[in-house]
C-alpha positions as CSV (number, residue, x, y, z in Angstrom):
1,M,28.0,71.0,-206.2
2,S,30.3,68.0,-206.4
3,V,33.0,67.5,-203.8
4,L,35.1,65.5,-206.2
5,D,36.1,66.3,-209.8
6,I,37.0,63.4,-212.1
7,L,39.3,64.5,-214.9
8,R,40.4,62.1,-217.7
9,H,43.9,62.2,-219.1
10,D,43.3,59.4,-221.7
11,A,43.5,56.1,-219.7
12,I,44.6,57.9,-216.5
13,H,41.8,59.2,-214.3
14,E,42.5,62.1,-211.9
15,L,40.3,62.2,-208.8
16,R,40.6,65.8,-207.6
17,M,39.2,66.6,-204.2
18,A,37.1,69.7,-204.5
19,R,35.7,70.6,-201.1
20,P,36.8,74.1,-200.1
21,P,38.6,75.4,-198.3
22,V,40.9,72.5,-197.2
23,N,39.4,69.3,-198.7
24,A,38.4,68.1,-195.2
25,L,37.1,64.5,-195.3
26,D,33.4,64.6,-194.4
27,P,31.0,61.7,-195.0
28,E,30.2,62.9,-198.6
29,L,33.8,63.3,-199.7
30,I,34.7,59.9,-198.2
31,R,31.8,58.2,-199.9
32,S,32.5,60.0,-203.3
33,L,36.2,59.0,-203.2
34,H,35.4,55.4,-202.3
35,E,32.8,55.1,-205.2
36,A,35.2,56.7,-207.7
37,V,38.2,54.5,-206.8
38,L,36.0,51.4,-207.2
39,A,34.4,52.6,-210.4
40,A,37.5,53.9,-212.2
41,P,38.8,50.6,-213.7
42,G,35.4,49.7,-215.1
43,N,35.2,53.2,-216.6
44,G,38.4,52.6,-218.6
45,A,41.1,53.8,-216.1
46,R,44.4,52.1,-216.3
47,G,45.8,54.3,-213.6
48,I,44.5,56.8,-211.0
49,V,45.8,60.1,-209.7
50,L,44.5,61.3,-206.3
51,S,44.9,65.0,-206.0
52,G,43.8,68.2,-204.1
53,R,44.2,71.9,-204.7
54,E,47.5,73.7,-204.9
55,G,48.7,74.3,-201.4
56,M,46.4,71.8,-199.8
57,F,46.0,68.1,-200.5
58,S,43.6,67.3,-197.7
59,A,43.4,68.5,-194.1
60,G,42.1,65.1,-193.0
61,L,38.9,64.3,-191.2
62,D,36.4,67.2,-190.9
63,V,36.5,67.3,-187.1
64,P,33.9,70.2,-186.7
65,N,31.5,68.2,-188.9
66,L,32.1,64.9,-187.2
67,L,31.9,66.2,-183.7
68,Q,28.2,66.7,-184.4
69,L,27.6,63.0,-185.0
70,D,26.4,60.4,-182.5
71,R,28.1,57.0,-182.0
72,K,26.1,55.3,-184.8
73,G,27.0,58.1,-187.2
74,M,30.7,58.0,-186.3
75,S,30.8,54.2,-186.6
76,E,29.4,54.6,-190.2
77,V,32.1,57.2,-191.0
78,W,34.9,54.9,-189.8
79,M,33.4,52.0,-191.8
80,N,33.3,54.1,-195.0
81,F,36.8,55.5,-194.4
82,V,38.2,52.0,-194.0
83,G,36.3,51.0,-197.1
84,L,38.1,53.8,-199.0
85,L,41.5,52.7,-197.7
86,E,40.8,49.1,-198.7
87,A,39.7,50.2,-202.2
88,L,43.0,52.0,-202.6
89,A,45.0,49.1,-201.3
90,R,43.2,46.6,-203.5
91,S,42.9,48.8,-206.6
92,P,43.6,46.6,-209.7
93,V,45.2,49.7,-211.3
94,P,48.1,51.7,-209.8
95,V,47.3,54.8,-207.8
96,V,49.5,57.8,-207.4
97,A,49.0,60.4,-204.6
98,A,49.6,63.9,-206.1
99,I,50.2,65.6,-202.8
100,T,49.6,69.2,-203.9
101,G,50.2,70.8,-200.5
102,H,49.7,70.2,-196.8
103,S,48.6,66.7,-195.9
104,P,48.0,66.1,-192.2
105,A,46.2,63.2,-190.5
106,G,43.6,61.6,-192.7
107,G,45.1,63.3,-195.8
108,A,48.4,61.6,-195.1
109,V,46.6,58.3,-194.4
110,L,45.2,58.3,-197.9
111,T,48.6,58.5,-199.4
112,L,49.9,55.5,-197.4
113,F,47.7,53.2,-199.4
114,C,48.7,54.5,-202.8
115,D,51.5,53.0,-205.0
116,Y,53.6,56.2,-205.3
117,R,53.6,59.6,-203.6
118,I,54.7,62.9,-205.3
119,M,54.6,65.9,-203.0
120,A,54.8,69.7,-203.7
121,R,58.2,71.1,-202.9
122,G,58.3,73.9,-200.4
123,P,57.0,74.7,-196.9
124,F,54.3,72.0,-196.9
125,R,53.9,69.4,-194.2
126,I,52.7,65.8,-194.0
127,G,52.3,63.5,-191.1
128,L,50.0,61.5,-188.8
129,N,49.3,64.0,-186.1
130,E,46.4,62.1,-184.6
131,V,48.1,62.0,-181.1
132,E,48.4,65.8,-181.1
133,V,44.6,66.1,-181.5
134,G,43.8,63.4,-178.9
135,L,43.2,60.4,-181.2
136,V,44.8,56.9,-181.4
137,V,46.4,55.9,-184.6
138,P,44.6,52.5,-185.4
139,E,46.7,49.4,-186.1
140,L,45.5,49.2,-189.7
141,I,47.1,52.6,-190.4
142,Q,50.2,51.9,-188.2
143,A,50.8,48.8,-190.3
144,A,50.8,50.8,-193.5
145,M,53.1,53.4,-192.0
146,R,55.6,50.7,-190.8
147,R,55.5,49.2,-194.3
148,L,56.6,52.5,-195.8
149,L,59.1,53.8,-193.2
150,G,60.2,50.8,-191.1
151,S,59.0,50.1,-187.5
152,H,61.2,52.5,-185.5
153,R,60.9,55.6,-187.6
154,A,57.2,55.0,-188.0
155,E,56.8,54.7,-184.2
156,R,58.7,57.9,-183.5
157,L,56.7,59.9,-185.9
158,M,53.3,58.5,-184.9
159,V,53.8,58.6,-181.2
160,A,55.0,62.3,-181.4
161,G,52.2,63.2,-183.8
162,A,55.0,64.8,-185.9
163,M,54.3,66.8,-189.0
164,I,57.4,67.1,-191.2
165,E,58.2,69.3,-194.2
166,A,58.3,68.0,-197.8
167,E,62.1,67.8,-198.0
168,Q,62.4,65.7,-194.9
169,A,59.5,63.5,-196.0
170,E,61.3,62.7,-199.2
171,A,64.6,62.1,-197.4
172,I,63.1,59.4,-195.2
173,G,60.9,57.9,-197.8
174,F,57.5,59.1,-196.6
175,V,57.1,60.5,-200.2
176,D,58.9,59.2,-203.3
177,E,59.7,62.5,-205.0
178,L,59.1,66.2,-204.9
179,A,57.9,68.6,-207.7
180,E,57.0,72.2,-208.0
181,T,53.4,72.7,-206.8
182,E,52.0,73.3,-210.3
183,R,53.8,70.3,-211.7
184,V,52.8,67.6,-209.1
185,V,49.8,66.3,-211.0
186,G,51.7,66.3,-214.3
187,R,54.5,64.3,-212.7
188,A,52.0,61.8,-211.3
189,I,50.5,61.3,-214.7
190,A,54.0,60.9,-216.3
191,W,55.0,58.3,-213.7
192,L,51.9,56.3,-214.4
193,Q,52.3,56.6,-218.2
194,D,55.8,55.2,-217.8
195,L,54.7,52.4,-215.6
196,L,51.9,51.5,-218.1
197,T,54.5,50.8,-220.8
198,R,55.4,47.6,-219.1
199,P,53.7,44.3,-220.2
200,P,50.4,44.7,-218.5
201,Q,49.8,41.2,-217.1
202,A,53.4,40.8,-215.7
203,M,53.2,44.3,-214.2
204,S,49.8,43.8,-212.6
205,E,50.5,40.4,-211.1
206,T,53.9,41.5,-209.8
207,R,52.2,44.5,-208.3
208,R,49.4,42.4,-206.7
209,L,52.0,40.1,-205.0
210,A,54.1,43.0,-203.9
211,R,51.2,44.7,-202.2
212,A,49.9,41.6,-200.4
213,D,51.2,42.9,-197.1
214,L,49.3,46.2,-197.5
215,V,46.1,44.3,-198.2
216,A,46.5,41.7,-195.4
217,P,45.5,43.8,-192.4
218,F,42.0,44.3,-194.0
219,E,41.6,40.5,-193.7
220,G,42.7,40.1,-190.1
221,K,42.2,41.6,-186.7
222,A,44.2,44.8,-187.5
223,T,41.0,46.5,-188.6
224,V,39.5,48.4,-185.6
225,S,35.8,47.6,-185.4
226,N,33.4,50.5,-186.1
227,D,32.2,50.5,-182.6
228,E,35.7,50.4,-181.1
229,F,36.7,53.4,-183.2
230,A,33.6,55.3,-182.1
231,E,34.3,54.4,-178.5
232,R,37.8,55.9,-178.8
233,W,36.4,59.0,-180.6
234,F,33.9,59.6,-177.8
235,S,36.4,59.2,-175.0
236,E,36.7,62.1,-172.6
237,E,40.3,62.9,-173.6
238,S,39.6,62.8,-177.3
239,Q,36.4,64.9,-177.1
240,T,38.2,67.5,-174.8
241,V,41.2,67.9,-177.1
242,L,39.1,67.9,-180.3
243,S,36.6,70.4,-179.0
244,A,39.4,72.7,-177.9
245,M,41.0,72.5,-181.3
246,V,37.7,73.4,-183.0
247,A,37.3,76.3,-180.6
248,R,40.7,77.6,-181.6
249,L,39.9,77.3,-185.3
250,K,36.7,79.2,-184.8
251,A,38.4,82.0,-182.9
252,K,41.1,82.3,-185.5
253,H,38.6,82.6,-188.3
254,A,36.5,85.1,-186.3
């Protein structure tokens, strides 16, 4: 069974994560998303919508799955995840994040590299809560967060590992607009359709120039090496906190 559904709305392609129950990012989903983002323009897409299921966009990295990997395996996961973020940042066609529900950690990270973010209105939360689960937010991701929110606000949210509700996220610019849960994808498509009425060459080149600062970290030292990320992942503190979190989840479901 595929972990990613590709739906075509004329020239707009929707990449809908389909890995129950929470669209956690395991190696297969990360790889599928990366391949789909790269392939979409060649398959006729003039715009991309990245979506999840109603109530849950993505719960971020699949920690129970990834805790079973060795350093080599975790290095490969980080390399592929960075490749996905770079594909989003460099996409020659605009990408809208249709945030259909909760979006913690890696789920929120995906949205930072999109052109526009539409989130479900209601008691849904978004944020980079890596610190809460014993992980460091890499500079590559911090740079994208600062670009969106400004340095001080981004610092406060990331250092606290804060998860904020949709209304606050819109108020501070973490997301661009809110819509009823069942209308999020439709609004994303409509936003793209409106953007695509502009003269295509002028729009595309202006967009490329405007996003140069989002792409720049992939060309410099801001990208944490695969081995460095794995070293942080396997630190005593991270492993202790992550293992405790997984144990709580197992107890809750039991």
